[in-house]
C-alpha positions in Angstrom: 0.0 0.0 0.0 1.5 3.3 -1.0 1.0 6.3 1.3 0.4 9.7 -0.2 2.6 11.5 2.4 6.0 10.7 0.9 8.6 12.7 -0.9 8.0 10.6 -4.1 4.2 11.3 -4.1 4.8 15.0 -3.4 7.3 15.3 -6.2 4.9 13.5 -8.6 1.9 15.7 -7.7 4.0 18.9 -8.3 5.4 17.4 -11.6 1.9 16.7 -12.8 0.7 20.2 -11.9 3.5 21.5 -14.1 2.4 19.1 -16.8 6.0 17.8 -17.1 7.0 14.3 -18.0 9.4 12.2 -16.0 11.8 12.2 -19.0 11.7 16.0 -19.3 12.6 16.4 -15.7 15.3 13.7 -15.7 16.9 15.4 -18.7 16.7 18.9 -17.3 17.9 17.8 -13.8 20.6 15.5 -15.4 19.3 12.5 -13.6 19.8 8.9 -14.8 17.1 7.2 -16.8 14.1 6.1 -14.8 15.4 7.5 -11.5 12.5 9.9 -11.2 10.1 7.0 -11.6 11.9 5.1 -8.8 11.7 8.2 -6.6 8.0 8.7 -7.3 7.2 5.1 -6.6 9.2 5.2 -3.3 11.7 2.6 -4.5 14.6 5.0 -3.7 15.0 8.0 -1.5 16.5 11.1 -3.2 19.4 12.9 -1.8 19.1 16.6 -1.0 21.1 17.4 -4.1 18.7 15.4 -6.3 15.7 17.1 -4.7 17.1 20.5 -5.5 18.0 19.5 -9.1 14.4 18.3 -9.6 13.1 21.4 -7.9 15.1 23.6 -10.3 13.9 21.6 -13.3 10.3 22.1 -12.1 10.9 25.7 -11.3 9.5 25.2 -7.8 8.9 27.9 -5.2 10.4 27.8 -1.7 7.0 26.8 -0.4 6.8 23.9 -2.8 10.2 22.7 -1.9 9.2 22.8 1.8 6.2 20.7 0.8 8.4 18.1 -0.9 10.7 17.7 2.0 7.8 17.5 4.5 8.2 20.9 6.0 4.6 21.7 5.3 1.5 19.6 4.9 0.4 21.2 1.7 1.7 24.1 -0.2 -0.7 27.1 -0.4 -2.2 27.3 -3.8 -2.1 30.6 -5.7 -5.8 31.2 -5.3 -5.5 30.7 -1.5 -2.7 33.4 -1.4 -4.9 35.8 -3.5 -7.9 35.1 -1.2 -5.8 35.8 1.9 -4.5 39.0 0.5 -7.9 40.2 -0.5 -9.3 39.4 3.0 -6.8 41.8 4.6 -6.7 44.4 1.8 -8.8 46.9 3.9 -6.3 46.8 6.7 -3.4 47.1 4.3 -4.9 50.3 2.8 -5.3 52.1 6.1 -2.9 54.9 6.8 -0.7 54.6 9.9 -1.1 50.9 10.1 2.0 48.6 10.2 0.9 45.3 8.7 2.4 42.2 7.2 0.9 38.9 6.1 2.3 35.4 7.1 0.9 32.1 6.1 0.2 29.3 8.6 3.8 28.2 8.5 5.1 31.7 9.3 6.3 32.3 5.7 6.2 35.9 4.7 3.5 36.7 2.0 3.1 40.4 1.9 4.2 43.7 3.6 2.1 46.8 3.9 4.1 49.3 1.7 2.3 52.5 2.7 3.1 52.8 6.4 2.7 56.5 7.1 2.3 58.2 10.4 -1.1 59.6 11.1 
């Protein structure tokens, strides 16, 4: 039984979101043939170097890399970030308010640029 909470599964889900093939990623990351398949099927554990090569080939964000290595349960999706920003927009537009937005993993998302004294 394969669990969905593995490095291999997380890599595969992000690769599929990017609509990339295993061969494309292996070529761009300079990995040996079928190594990505073995990683995605949890037959081998990738080294940190291999994870970063794959992350670069997939053009992953820091949040997505954290997701791959198990630092986060799920990476925030772009629409979730947009929604969070829109929910605090009124606060961010107030004069004299110092505000910043962090996600649930304390990762910086946005800073209030118009901090002006009242």
